[in-house]
C-alpha positions as CSV (number, residue, x, y, z in Angstrom):
1,M,15.7,12.8,-0.7
2,G,13.8,10.4,1.6
3,T,11.3,7.8,0.9
4,S,8.2,8.4,-1.3
5,T,5.7,7.2,1.4
6,L,5.0,9.0,4.6
7,S,4.7,7.5,8.0
8,R,1.9,8.2,10.4
9,F,4.2,10.6,12.3
10,Q,5.2,12.4,9.1
11,R,1.6,12.8,8.1
12,G,0.9,14.4,11.5
13,A,3.8,16.8,11.1
14,L,2.6,17.6,7.5
15,A,-0.8,18.5,8.9
16,Q,0.8,20.8,11.4
17,L,2.9,22.5,8.7
18,V,-0.3,22.9,6.5
19,N,-2.2,24.4,9.5
20,E,0.7,27.0,10.0
21,G,0.0,28.1,6.4
22,N,2.1,30.0,3.8
23,K,4.7,27.3,3.5
24,S,5.7,26.1,0.0
25,Y,5.8,22.4,-0.9
26,Q,9.6,22.6,-1.0
27,V,9.8,24.0,2.6
28,M,7.5,21.2,3.8
29,A,9.4,18.6,1.9
30,D,12.7,19.8,3.4
31,A,11.2,19.7,6.9
32,L,10.0,16.1,6.5
33,G,13.0,14.9,4.4
34,V,10.9,13.8,1.4
35,A,10.6,14.9,-2.2
36,K,8.4,17.9,-3.1
37,A,6.3,15.6,-5.4
38,T,5.5,13.4,-2.3
39,I,4.1,16.5,-0.5
40,S,2.1,17.5,-3.6
41,Y,0.7,14.0,-4.1
42,E,-0.1,13.7,-0.4
43,L,-2.0,17.0,-0.2
44,D,-3.9,16.2,-3.4
45,R,-5.2,12.9,-2.1
46,V,-7.2,14.3,0.8
47,K,-8.8,17.7,0.8
48,P,-8.9,19.4,3.3
49,Y,-5.9,17.5,4.5
50,D,-6.5,15.2,7.4
51,P,-3.7,12.9,8.5
52,E,-6.0,10.2,9.8
53,L,-7.9,10.0,6.5
54,A,-4.7,10.1,4.5
55,Q,-3.3,7.2,6.6
56,Q,-6.5,5.2,6.1
57,D,-6.3,5.8,2.3
58,A,-2.7,4.8,2.2
59,D,-3.3,1.6,4.2
60,R,-6.3,0.7,1.9
61,K,-4.1,1.2,-1.2
62,R,-1.3,-0.8,0.3
63,R,-3.6,-3.7,1.1
64,N,-4.9,-3.7,-2.5
65,C,-1.5,-3.8,-4.2
66,G,0.4,-6.9,-5.1
67,R,-0.3,-10.1,-6.8
68,R,-3.5,-12.0,-6.1
69,S,-3.3,-15.7,-5.3
70,M,-4.9,-18.3,-7.6
71,L,-5.1,-20.8,-4.8
72,T,-8.7,-21.1,-3.5
73,A,-9.9,-23.4,-0.8
74,A,-11.5,-25.8,-3.3
75,L,-8.2,-25.9,-5.3
76,A,-6.2,-26.5,-2.2
77,T,-8.4,-29.4,-1.2
78,L,-8.2,-30.9,-4.7
79,I,-4.4,-30.7,-4.7
80,T,-4.1,-32.2,-1.2
81,N,-6.4,-35.0,-2.0
82,H,-4.6,-35.9,-5.2
83,L,-1.2,-35.7,-3.5
84,R,-2.5,-38.2,-0.8
85,L,-3.5,-40.5,-3.7
86,T,0.2,-40.3,-4.8
87,W,-0.5,-38.3,-8.0
88,S,2.5,-36.5,-9.3
89,P,2.4,-32.6,-9.1
90,E,2.7,-32.5,-12.9
91,T,-0.4,-34.6,-13.3
92,I,-2.3,-32.5,-10.8
93,A,-1.2,-29.3,-12.6
94,A,-2.4,-30.7,-15.9
95,L,-5.7,-31.5,-14.3
96,T,-6.3,-28.1,-12.9
97,K,-5.6,-26.1,-16.1
C-alpha cells in the first residue's frame, strides 16, 4: 500500500470519489493507492468531508508534532554571554540546571 498521509491532490480526488457516492472505502483506497484505514481516518476527521478543511487540519497537526526546544531567548543570551567570558560549556550547563 501507499503512504498513510494524503497529499492535497489526493484529498481533492477523495472528495470527488465521496461526491460520486456508493463507493466502499476499499474502492477509494485502491483508487488513491493508500490503505483502507487511511480513508476511514480521513473521512472521520472532517464531516461532511471538505478537502480544504482536512488539509488545514493535517497541517495544524503536523506543526504541533515533534519535540519542543528548551532554548529560549533568555537562555540563549545567557549561554552566549558566558561563552564570551570563556566559561566552559560544562560550567554553563551546570549553571542552567
